[in-house]
Rosetta silent file (secondary structure, phi, psi, omega in degrees, C-alpha in Angstrom):
SEQUENCE: MGRIEPQKYIEAIQNGLEKYVPEEKLLQHGLFQAMRYSLFAGGKRIRPVLLLEFCGACDGDQESAIPFACAIEMIHSYSLIHDDLPCMDNDSMRRGKPSNHVVFGEAQALLAGDALLTMAFETMLSKDSVAAVGAQRAAAAAGILARAAGAYGMAGGQMIDLESEGKQISADTLIHMDECKTGALICAAAKMGCVLAGAEESRLHAAEKYAKSIGLAFQITDDILDVSGRQDRLGKPIGSDQEKGKSTYVSVLGLEKARTLVKQLTDEAVSALGCFGGKGNYLRRLAVSLSEREN
SCORE:     score description
SCORE:     0.000 S_00000001
   1 L     0.000  135.596 -176.345    8.131   20.828   35.039 S_00000001
   2 L   -82.902   97.833  178.135    5.583   18.788   33.029 S_00000001
   3 L   -98.149  136.410  177.998    7.466   17.334   30.077 S_00000001
   4 L  -117.107  129.292  176.344    5.595   15.099   27.592 S_00000001
   5 L   -69.203  141.348 -177.640    7.446   12.723   25.279 S_00000001
   6 H   -51.354  -37.197 -179.553    6.545   13.277   21.584 S_00000001
   7 H   -68.544  -10.964  179.582    5.126    9.756   21.236 S_00000001
   8 H  -102.325    0.728 -177.895    2.671   10.679   24.022 S_00000001
   9 H   -57.508  -51.325 -175.530    1.421   13.897   22.427 S_00000001
  10 H   -61.115  -42.529  179.281   -1.660   12.403   20.753 S_00000001
  11 H   -61.850  -42.310  179.494   -2.661   10.541   23.904 S_00000001
  12 H   -64.675  -39.859  179.150   -2.292   13.713   25.991 S_00000001
  13 H   -67.599  -44.803  178.936   -4.370   15.706   23.501 S_00000001
  14 H   -58.833  -46.550  179.940   -7.066   13.020   23.325 S_00000001
  15 H   -61.693  -39.748  178.147   -7.305   12.866   27.124 S_00000001
  16 H   -64.298  -43.653  179.700   -7.535   16.636   27.293 S_00000001
  17 H   -64.511  -37.192  177.122  -10.305   16.789   24.693 S_00000001
  18 H   -63.211  -37.134  179.889  -12.251   14.086   26.562 S_00000001
  19 H   -69.236  -44.727 -172.959  -11.971   16.211   29.705 S_00000001
  20 H   -85.723  -23.348  176.726  -13.036   19.493   28.118 S_00000001
  21 L  -128.781   74.252 -176.356  -15.754   18.110   25.785 S_00000001
  22 L   -78.879  172.576  172.526  -17.260   15.169   27.681 S_00000001
  23 L   -80.007  100.020 -177.425  -20.367   13.160   26.850 S_00000001
  24 L   -88.991  134.803  175.914  -22.925   15.287   28.644 S_00000001
  25 L   -98.830   66.370 -179.763  -26.350   13.905   29.607 S_00000001
  26 L  -114.138  172.587  176.896  -28.124   17.247   29.377 S_00000001
  27 L   -58.822  -31.957  178.705  -31.176   18.412   27.480 S_00000001
  28 L   -93.824   29.675 -176.566  -28.766   19.677   24.817 S_00000001
  29 H   -59.181  -27.736  178.194  -26.908   16.337   24.683 S_00000001
  30 H   -62.344  -30.729  177.220  -27.407   16.284   20.899 S_00000001
  31 H   -66.338  -44.895  178.435  -25.137   19.328   20.653 S_00000001
  32 H   -64.971  -35.754  176.628  -22.335   17.502   22.495 S_00000001
  33 H   -59.561  -46.998 -178.760  -22.834   14.497   20.222 S_00000001
  34 H   -67.127  -39.290  178.607  -22.303   16.638   17.119 S_00000001
  35 H   -61.410  -47.914 -176.288  -19.314   18.421   18.674 S_00000001
  36 H   -70.563  -30.383  179.899  -17.648   15.146   19.625 S_00000001
  37 H   -56.192  -46.146 -179.407  -18.428   13.528   16.261 S_00000001
  38 H   -83.434  -36.681 -177.566  -16.057   15.903   14.480 S_00000001
  39 H   -63.569  -33.723 -177.952  -13.640   16.471   17.342 S_00000001
  40 L  -110.255   27.693 -177.471  -12.894   12.745   17.629 S_00000001
  41 L   -86.402    8.659 -178.402  -13.129   11.863   13.928 S_00000001
  42 L   103.341 -152.097 -177.168   -9.382   11.342   13.636 S_00000001
  43 L   102.337  166.964 -172.228   -6.933   13.672   11.974 S_00000001
  44 L   -87.456  -13.510 -177.795   -3.253   14.340   12.496 S_00000001
  45 L    56.173   36.503 -174.961   -3.618   16.804   15.410 S_00000001
  46 H   -61.357  -43.524 -174.378   -0.845   18.839   13.762 S_00000001
  47 H   -66.745  -50.253  176.649   -1.767   22.144   15.393 S_00000001
  48 H   -65.030  -31.986  176.695   -1.878   20.982   19.027 S_00000001
  49 H   -64.420  -43.542  176.446    1.254   18.897   18.449 S_00000001
  50 H   -58.745  -44.394 -179.641    3.051   21.995   17.149 S_00000001
  51 H   -59.674  -48.682 -179.432    1.965   23.980   20.165 S_00000001
  52 H   -64.101  -40.597 -177.228    3.223   21.359   22.608 S_00000001
  53 H   -70.054  -41.226  177.129    6.493   20.830   20.768 S_00000001
  54 H   -66.827  -35.883  175.771    7.353   24.529   20.507 S_00000001
  55 H   -60.981  -45.167  179.302    6.481   24.939   24.168 S_00000001
  56 H   -67.860  -38.990 -179.867    8.871   22.095   25.017 S_00000001
  57 H   -66.002  -22.112  177.612   11.583   23.355   22.652 S_00000001
  58 L   -99.716   16.859  176.778   11.465   26.658   24.538 S_00000001
  59 L    65.013   30.891  177.362   11.772   24.827   27.900 S_00000001
  60 L   -89.448  171.259  178.156    8.142   25.456   28.847 S_00000001
  61 L   -85.999  103.745 -175.708    5.787   23.315   30.941 S_00000001
  62 H   -68.584  -32.623  178.938    3.948   21.228   28.334 S_00000001
  63 H   -59.790  -41.432 -178.947    1.429   19.848   30.813 S_00000001
  64 H   -73.618  -15.291 -179.656    0.143   23.351   31.538 S_00000001
  65 H   -87.674   -9.250 -175.836   -0.096   24.001   27.773 S_00000001
  66 H   -57.992  -43.530  177.586   -2.531   21.105   27.154 S_00000001
  67 H   -56.796  -35.028 -178.356   -5.717   23.232   27.565 S_00000001
  68 H   -75.376  -36.128  174.945   -4.364   25.601   24.905 S_00000001
  69 H   -64.350  -41.980  177.109   -3.438   22.706   22.605 S_00000001
  70 H   -64.885  -38.353 -179.212   -6.975   21.349   22.995 S_00000001
  71 H   -61.592  -42.598 -178.388   -8.417   24.797   22.304 S_00000001
  72 H   -69.377  -30.447  176.165   -6.671   25.120   18.962 S_00000001
  73 H   -71.575  -35.389  174.959   -7.940   21.665   17.938 S_00000001
  74 H   -60.345  -45.223  179.174  -11.496   22.759   18.882 S_00000001
  75 H   -61.742  -43.585  179.866  -11.108   25.799   16.621 S_00000001
  76 H   -62.519  -43.890 -179.847   -9.777   23.622   13.800 S_00000001
  77 H   -64.547  -41.244  176.814  -12.672   21.145   14.186 S_00000001
  78 H   -59.272  -41.377 -177.452  -15.232   23.953   14.186 S_00000001
  79 H   -65.314  -35.661  179.400  -13.746   25.308   10.958 S_00000001
  80 H   -69.802  -39.680  176.802  -14.035   21.923    9.248 S_00000001
  81 H   -59.343  -47.521 -178.032  -17.682   21.552   10.264 S_00000001
  82 H   -72.143  -36.202  178.135  -18.530   24.971    8.861 S_00000001
  83 H   -59.449  -36.261 -175.834  -16.357   24.533    5.740 S_00000001
  84 L   -78.437  -12.436 -176.256  -18.315   21.415    4.805 S_00000001
  85 L   -60.446  150.210  178.416  -21.738   23.098    5.064 S_00000001
  86 L   -55.248  -30.473  179.895  -23.775   23.461    1.836 S_00000001
  87 L   -78.085   -8.444  178.559  -23.462   27.260    2.078 S_00000001
  88 L  -112.033 -107.431 -177.351  -19.660   26.931    2.081 S_00000001
  89 L   -86.917  -15.119  178.367  -17.766   24.106    0.330 S_00000001
  90 L    54.192   54.395  178.240  -20.732   21.699    0.340 S_00000001
  91 L  -102.498  132.752 -176.979  -18.647   18.591    1.070 S_00000001
  92 L   -95.823   -9.139  179.933  -20.443   15.416    2.134 S_00000001
  93 E  -128.200  145.608  177.290  -17.356   13.486    3.310 S_00000001
  94 E  -148.961  121.460  179.315  -14.628   14.326    5.808 S_00000001
  95 L    55.148   38.595  176.252  -11.848   11.969    6.912 S_00000001
  96 L    78.589    7.917  179.988  -13.596    9.026    5.334 S_00000001
  97 E  -128.518  158.180  175.107  -16.869    9.658    7.169 S_00000001
  98 E   -58.497  140.044  179.472  -20.060   11.599    6.361 S_00000001
  99 L   -60.665  161.332 -174.980  -19.670   15.280    7.159 S_00000001
 100 H   -55.847  -45.104 -176.940  -21.207   16.626   10.340 S_00000001
 101 H   -69.749  -24.778  176.817  -24.200   18.228    8.619 S_00000001
 102 H   -68.979  -37.209 -178.618  -24.953   15.010    6.712 S_00000001
 103 H   -81.137  -44.778 -169.915  -25.256   13.120   10.009 S_00000001
 104 H  -109.761   -6.845 -175.965  -26.860   15.748   12.235 S_00000001
 105 L    92.092  156.470 -174.186  -28.444   18.248    9.852 S_00000001
 106 H   -63.688  -43.448 -175.640  -27.317   21.753    8.958 S_00000001
 107 H   -64.530  -43.889 -179.428  -28.717   23.550   12.007 S_00000001
 108 H   -68.341  -37.095  177.557  -27.128   21.153   14.513 S_00000001
 109 H   -64.826  -41.370  179.079  -23.807   21.216   12.649 S_00000001
 110 H   -60.386  -45.601  178.907  -23.825   25.007   12.676 S_00000001
 111 H   -66.267  -36.907  178.436  -24.414   25.036   16.435 S_00000001
 112 H   -62.187  -41.593  177.396  -21.743   22.379   17.001 S_00000001
 113 H   -64.442  -45.010  178.266  -19.200   24.589   15.228 S_00000001
 114 H   -60.058  -41.702 -177.192  -20.294   27.640   17.210 S_00000001
 115 H   -68.344  -38.789  177.939  -20.085   25.701   20.483 S_00000001
 116 H   -66.459  -38.379  178.833  -16.570   24.385   19.718 S_00000001
 117 H   -60.821  -48.389 -178.311  -15.381   27.893   18.853 S_00000001
 118 H   -73.650  -33.076  177.478  -16.599   29.317   22.162 S_00000001
 119 H   -61.856  -32.252  179.036  -15.525   26.233   24.146 S_00000001
 120 H   -59.514  -43.829 -178.246  -11.967   26.889   22.976 S_00000001
 121 H   -76.825  -33.332  173.665  -11.873   30.249   24.754 S_00000001
 122 H   -60.483  -41.262 -178.658  -13.702   28.892   27.794 S_00000001
 123 H   -68.142  -46.047 -178.494  -10.996   26.205   28.045 S_00000001
 124 H   -67.797  -33.375 -172.106   -8.034   28.572   27.669 S_00000001
 125 L  -105.534   17.013  175.019   -9.396   31.194   30.046 S_00000001
 126 L   -67.412  161.432 -179.620  -10.695   28.934   32.787 S_00000001
 127 H   -56.948  -43.895 -178.148   -9.473   29.535   36.325 S_00000001
 128 H   -66.797  -43.424 -179.039   -7.273   26.414   36.229 S_00000001
 129 H   -63.573  -43.222  179.957   -5.723   27.167   32.814 S_00000001
 130 H   -66.840  -41.126  179.682   -4.866   30.742   33.771 S_00000001
 131 H   -63.142  -33.919 -175.292   -3.438   29.665   37.129 S_00000001
 132 H   -72.129  -33.945 -176.356   -1.206   27.094   35.444 S_00000001
 133 H  -114.629  -12.689 -176.038    0.526   29.517   33.003 S_00000001
 134 L    96.962  145.115 -174.982   -0.159   32.927   34.481 S_00000001
 135 H   -60.682  -41.550 -176.690   -2.694   35.542   33.401 S_00000001
 136 H   -64.725  -45.303 -179.730   -0.372   37.426   31.049 S_00000001
 137 H   -69.620  -38.262  178.706    0.675   34.362   29.071 S_00000001
 138 H   -62.346  -44.294 -179.843   -2.873   32.962   28.970 S_00000001
 139 H   -65.770  -40.812  179.250   -4.241   36.258   27.634 S_00000001
 140 H   -63.684  -43.941  179.846   -1.452   36.536   25.056 S_00000001
 141 H   -64.564  -43.990  179.377   -2.010   32.977   23.795 S_00000001
 142 H   -64.087  -36.750  177.904   -5.787   33.467   23.608 S_00000001
 143 H   -65.872  -39.257  176.557   -5.281   36.724   21.729 S_00000001
 144 H   -61.158  -44.068 -178.621   -3.057   35.047   19.165 S_00000001
 145 H   -69.218  -37.890  179.151   -5.675   32.358   18.560 S_00000001
 146 H   -60.095  -47.139 -179.256   -8.533   34.880   18.363 S_00000001
 147 H   -65.936  -39.390 -178.732   -6.806   36.870   15.616 S_00000001
 148 H   -66.162  -28.751 -177.412   -5.832   33.689   13.721 S_00000001
 149 H   -89.473  -14.310 -170.780   -9.420   32.447   13.725 S_00000001
 150 L   -98.224 -148.376 -171.541  -11.103   35.709   12.758 S_00000001
 151 L   -65.163  -26.684  178.841  -11.355   38.230    9.947 S_00000001
 152 L   -91.530   -1.629 -177.451   -7.572   38.597    9.599 S_00000001
 153 L  -130.470 -117.446 -170.711   -7.056   34.841    9.611 S_00000001
 154 H   -60.860  -48.349 -179.488   -9.173   31.771    8.990 S_00000001
 155 H   -64.521  -38.934  176.678  -12.566   33.429    8.486 S_00000001
 156 H   -63.558  -41.069  177.437  -11.016   36.041    6.209 S_00000001
 157 H   -63.161  -38.316  177.771   -9.321   33.337    4.167 S_00000001
 158 H   -65.215  -35.792  178.115  -12.603   31.475    3.775 S_00000001
 159 H   -64.854  -43.908  177.276  -14.221   34.685    2.501 S_00000001
 160 H   -61.700  -39.230  178.572  -11.501   35.107   -0.127 S_00000001
 161 H   -60.354  -47.169 -179.228  -12.018   31.447   -1.063 S_00000001
 162 H   -63.557  -40.418 -178.475  -15.759   31.921   -1.543 S_00000001
 163 H   -74.200  -14.356 -176.999  -15.255   35.050   -3.640 S_00000001
 164 H   -95.688   -8.082 -177.457  -12.654   33.275   -5.793 S_00000001
 165 L   -60.910  134.179  179.026  -14.805   30.307   -6.843 S_00000001
 166 L    76.267    7.436 -179.857  -15.144   30.010  -10.581 S_00000001
 167 L  -119.181  154.352  170.402  -12.473   32.665  -11.159 S_00000001
 168 L   -89.110  116.698  179.714   -8.853   32.540  -12.248 S_00000001
 169 L  -113.031  160.508 -177.716   -6.872   34.183   -9.472 S_00000001
 170 L   -75.892  163.850  176.151   -3.191   35.067   -9.276 S_00000001
 171 H   -61.558  -37.362  179.514   -0.596   33.082   -7.359 S_00000001
 172 H   -63.229  -42.631  178.110   -0.235   36.032   -4.959 S_00000001
 173 H   -65.017  -41.473  179.401   -3.957   36.020   -4.161 S_00000001
 174 H   -61.428  -44.165  179.221   -3.886   32.243   -3.734 S_00000001
 175 H   -64.016  -44.673  179.324   -0.945   32.482   -1.325 S_00000001
 176 H   -62.129  -43.431  178.801   -2.608   35.253    0.700 S_00000001
 177 H   -57.232  -46.652 -176.350   -5.836   33.260    0.886 S_00000001
 178 H   -75.773  -29.389  173.512   -4.062   30.160    2.156 S_00000001
 179 H   -63.295  -31.769  176.756   -1.875   32.077    4.588 S_00000001
 180 H   -81.473  -53.869 -169.437   -5.151   33.222    6.152 S_00000001
 181 H   -70.467  -42.447 -177.643   -7.345   30.140    5.754 S_00000001
 182 H  -108.171  -47.692 -171.879   -4.815   27.399    6.592 S_00000001
 183 H   -68.260  -32.249 -174.113   -1.559   29.037    7.624 S_00000001
 184 H   -61.089  -41.231 -179.403   -2.907   31.409   10.287 S_00000001
 185 H   -71.765  -34.953  177.642   -3.944   28.620   12.652 S_00000001
 186 H   -68.497  -42.643  175.087   -0.684   26.727   12.114 S_00000001
 187 H   -62.030  -41.143  179.708    1.302   29.913   12.836 S_00000001
 188 H   -60.277  -41.087  179.977   -0.857   30.516   15.901 S_00000001
 189 H   -59.516  -47.454 -179.056   -0.040   27.063   17.248 S_00000001
 190 H   -64.455  -45.543 -178.930    3.703   27.638   16.992 S_00000001
 191 H   -66.743  -38.641  178.493    3.542   31.138   18.459 S_00000001
 192 H   -62.230  -42.719  178.680    1.256   30.092   21.302 S_00000001
 193 H   -58.651  -42.052  178.823    3.674   27.350   22.302 S_00000001
 194 H   -67.167  -45.664 -178.502    6.502   29.883   22.483 S_00000001
 195 H   -62.073  -42.753 -179.509    4.438   32.481   24.357 S_00000001
 196 H   -64.788  -24.354  177.883    3.258   29.929   26.935 S_00000001
 197 L   -91.331   -4.627 -178.492    6.899   29.048   27.581 S_00000001
 198 L    70.495   34.874 -175.427    7.926   32.700   27.899 S_00000001
 199 L   -70.585  154.892  177.027   10.322   32.421   24.949 S_00000001
 200 L   -73.810  163.756 -174.809   12.447   35.328   23.710 S_00000001
 201 H   -58.644  -37.349 -177.305   11.528   37.245   20.549 S_00000001
 202 H   -61.029  -40.408  178.360   14.167   35.544   18.379 S_00000001
 203 H   -71.938  -35.318  177.095   12.580   32.131   18.973 S_00000001
 204 H   -62.902  -42.871  178.449    9.087   33.524   18.458 S_00000001
 205 H   -67.888  -38.972  177.597   10.113   34.911   15.053 S_00000001
 206 H   -64.590  -41.423  178.566   11.833   31.649   14.096 S_00000001
 207 H   -63.288  -40.116  179.310    8.738   29.667   15.078 S_00000001
 208 H   -65.028  -42.191  178.816    6.547   31.968   12.992 S_00000001
 209 H   -64.104  -44.075  177.194    8.825   31.595    9.953 S_00000001
 210 H   -58.394  -50.533 -174.654    8.851   27.796   10.334 S_00000001
 211 H   -67.346  -36.715  178.759    5.078   27.594   10.724 S_00000001
 212 H   -63.520  -38.505  179.535    4.373   29.956    7.820 S_00000001
 213 H   -69.446  -46.683 -178.563    6.502   27.765    5.549 S_00000001
 214 H   -72.090  -28.224  178.126    4.995   24.430    6.586 S_00000001
 215 H   -64.081  -45.197  178.941    1.489   25.927    6.531 S_00000001
 216 H   -69.252  -41.577  176.941    1.816   26.963    2.906 S_00000001
 217 H   -60.441  -37.293  179.667    3.556   23.668    2.003 S_00000001
 218 H   -61.780  -45.106 -178.676    0.684   21.810    3.691 S_00000001
 219 H   -69.290  -39.104  178.001   -1.944   23.540    1.533 S_00000001
 220 H   -64.030  -39.341  176.574    0.036   23.050   -1.679 S_00000001
 221 H   -62.402  -39.837  175.165    0.372   19.349   -0.815 S_00000001
 222 H   -56.828  -44.693 -179.772   -3.420   19.219   -0.316 S_00000001
 223 H   -64.601  -38.780  178.135   -3.853   20.628   -3.836 S_00000001
 224 H   -65.338  -44.509 -179.923   -1.402   18.087   -5.240 S_00000001
 225 H   -65.934  -29.675  177.903   -3.185   15.200   -3.502 S_00000001
 226 H   -66.157  -20.086  178.598   -6.532   16.426   -4.852 S_00000001
 227 H  -100.672  -41.938 -170.869   -5.127   15.717   -8.310 S_00000001
 228 H  -118.892    3.813 -178.614   -2.784   12.778   -7.797 S_00000001
 229 L   -81.645  178.734  178.360   -3.755   11.247   -4.451 S_00000001
 230 L  -106.701  130.036 -175.560   -5.728    8.109   -3.661 S_00000001
 231 H   -60.784  -37.076 -178.036   -9.336    8.507   -2.541 S_00000001
 232 H   -67.617  -24.412  177.172   -9.118    5.604   -0.067 S_00000001
 233 H   -90.468  -33.376 -179.833   -6.247    7.354    1.718 S_00000001
 234 H   -74.678  -31.395 -178.219   -7.597   10.891    1.533 S_00000001
 235 L    78.492   13.502  177.398  -11.028    9.961    2.845 S_00000001
 236 L  -153.699  162.498 -175.759  -12.742   12.320    0.385 S_00000001
 237 L   -62.961  143.769  174.850  -13.337   12.439   -3.387 S_00000001
 238 L   -80.734  145.184  175.282  -10.418   13.203   -5.700 S_00000001
 239 L    82.468   12.473 -176.400  -10.758   16.166   -8.064 S_00000001
 240 H   -67.534  -33.041  178.764  -13.272   18.084   -5.958 S_00000001
 241 H   -64.068  -44.522 -179.881  -11.390   21.391   -6.366 S_00000001
 242 H   -65.595  -38.589 -179.482  -11.464   21.203  -10.163 S_00000001
 243 H   -62.118  -34.470 -179.177  -15.130   20.211  -10.084 S_00000001
 244 L   -87.222   -1.774  179.529  -15.933   23.358   -8.088 S_00000001
 245 L    74.441   28.046 -178.569  -13.887   25.562  -10.384 S_00000001
 246 L   -84.695  140.895  169.863  -11.391   26.489   -7.677 S_00000001
 247 L   -77.166  134.350  178.742   -7.979   27.902   -8.468 S_00000001
 248 L  -132.069  173.285  178.510   -5.276   25.760   -6.864 S_00000001
 249 H   -66.323  -28.566  177.965   -1.494   25.672   -6.896 S_00000001
 250 H   -71.725  -42.555 -179.033   -1.677   22.846   -9.425 S_00000001
 251 H   -71.871  -32.052 -177.974   -3.988   24.804  -11.762 S_00000001
 252 H   -84.723  -42.495 -173.700   -1.963   28.039  -11.379 S_00000001
 253 H  -103.820  -23.616 -171.239    1.601   26.661  -11.304 S_00000001
 254 L    94.859  156.180 -173.180    1.347   23.152  -12.743 S_00000001
 255 H   -62.898  -47.253 -175.106    2.011   19.896  -10.891 S_00000001
 256 H   -67.858  -40.835  178.290    5.813   19.869  -11.071 S_00000001
 257 H   -66.245  -35.209  177.551    6.252   23.519  -10.022 S_00000001
 258 H   -64.057  -42.108  177.673    3.867   22.914   -7.141 S_00000001
 259 H   -64.453  -39.778  178.433    5.976   19.957   -5.980 S_00000001
 260 H   -63.222  -39.600 -179.847    9.148   22.031   -6.288 S_00000001
 261 H   -66.206  -38.141  175.525    7.608   24.780   -4.177 S_00000001
 262 H   -58.744  -44.537  179.182    6.710   22.270   -1.432 S_00000001
 263 H   -63.792  -42.868 -179.812   10.347   21.170   -1.319 S_00000001
 264 H   -62.813  -45.043 -179.504   11.577   24.776   -1.213 S_00000001
 265 H   -66.097  -38.196  177.841    9.199   25.718    1.616 S_00000001
 266 H   -64.054  -41.302  176.102   10.123   22.616    3.608 S_00000001
 267 H   -61.641  -40.937  179.078   13.810   23.507    3.301 S_00000001
 268 H   -64.056  -40.060  179.162   13.020   27.045    4.489 S_00000001
 269 H   -62.730  -45.818 -179.252   11.106   25.661    7.480 S_00000001
 270 H   -63.301  -42.784 -178.525   13.987   23.404    8.481 S_00000001
 271 H   -69.268  -22.542  179.836   16.559   26.203    8.172 S_00000001
 272 L   -69.875  -15.267 -172.914   14.424   28.495   10.352 S_00000001
 273 L   -90.480   10.714 -176.444   14.997   26.229   13.347 S_00000001
 274 H   -53.658  -39.856 -176.054   18.694   27.019   13.790 S_00000001
 275 H   -71.341  -10.261  179.379   18.202   28.885   17.073 S_00000001
 276 H   -91.736  -10.871  179.815   16.585   25.800   18.630 S_00000001
 277 H    56.023 -138.215 -179.711   19.642   23.585   18.123 S_00000001
 278 H   -65.117  -21.024 -179.688   18.996   19.931   18.941 S_00000001
 279 H   -72.951   -6.930  176.741   15.625   20.814   20.477 S_00000001
 280 H   -97.515    4.800 -175.698   14.342   21.475   16.954 S_00000001
 281 H   -61.788  -42.696  178.676   15.023   17.955   15.663 S_00000001
 282 H   -61.444  -42.164 -179.766   11.449   16.743   16.077 S_00000001
 283 H   -66.270  -34.353  176.382   10.161   19.826   14.273 S_00000001
 284 H   -64.384  -46.494  179.848   12.622   19.250   11.428 S_00000001
 285 H   -63.697  -37.809 -179.852   11.397   15.677   11.004 S_00000001
 286 H   -63.035  -43.878  179.428    7.777   16.845   11.175 S_00000001
 287 H   -58.107  -44.399 -179.361    8.273   19.354    8.354 S_00000001
 288 H   -67.490  -43.206 -178.174    9.719   16.676    6.076 S_00000001
 289 H   -66.358  -33.764  178.222    7.041   14.095    6.931 S_00000001
 290 H   -68.193  -34.477  179.826    4.231   16.580    6.228 S_00000001
 291 H   -72.417  -19.852 -177.640    5.717   17.321    2.800 S_00000001
 292 L  -105.204    6.396 -174.916    5.774   13.598    1.976 S_00000001
 293 L   -67.089  158.728  179.256    2.312   12.698    3.278 S_00000001
 294 L  -117.870    7.395  175.361   -0.281   10.841    1.228 S_00000001
 295 L  -151.648    0.000    0.000   -3.393   12.012    3.077 S_00000001
């Protein structure tokens, strides 16, 4: 069974992404340039790490899960490219670098996002990927990711976000928006890891509860950092949400209540891991570290 040590996760993901999105010398090489620009721009790789860790915690073959971990990072990268476009959030910086459309132009950035989205499913459903995990598990994992990325997940959350600009929205609407826009992909990562390992329903439900809690805590922390963080660590301007008239957890709840909610959600995430025993220790530490991050 292919077990990967946690300290090797990032290396394994990077190697996988290099394999699935290489530097192609084709007529459309500019498309691959734009895809790789965002895909290899850094980031925490939280979603693929979650997938691999839950797969391992459920005694699955992590090596065979790498294509699926890479796929979810492709989806995440595509979403960031499109989020930054002038027709969406109109952000010129991402992870301390000019956004994709600033470097390559809007049309090329749009195509790069489209290509990463479709490459994710090509990677998961390739002959080799399906053979490694079995057709049923591959189809189930791909289905989870498809729903998380679409109208009931990330794309739907972005639509709510666009319609909420310049408006005061309720905490319930804000939570629903973020459960779709940010949380859906994080939940998908955890569930995919369990499904690829053939885990029982109790572990699948525990993984979903954990991921839902850290996903919401992650977004609240983003809102807190947009007010109180350091620009040199965030890699993007401070106060951009307020400038755009967006409702955030800080504007709706206040800074201290937002911090309290992050702590509460982190505690809920940690307690959800009881059925994993000692195999959930890495995930417990991850939940705490994400709540204390500065970027």
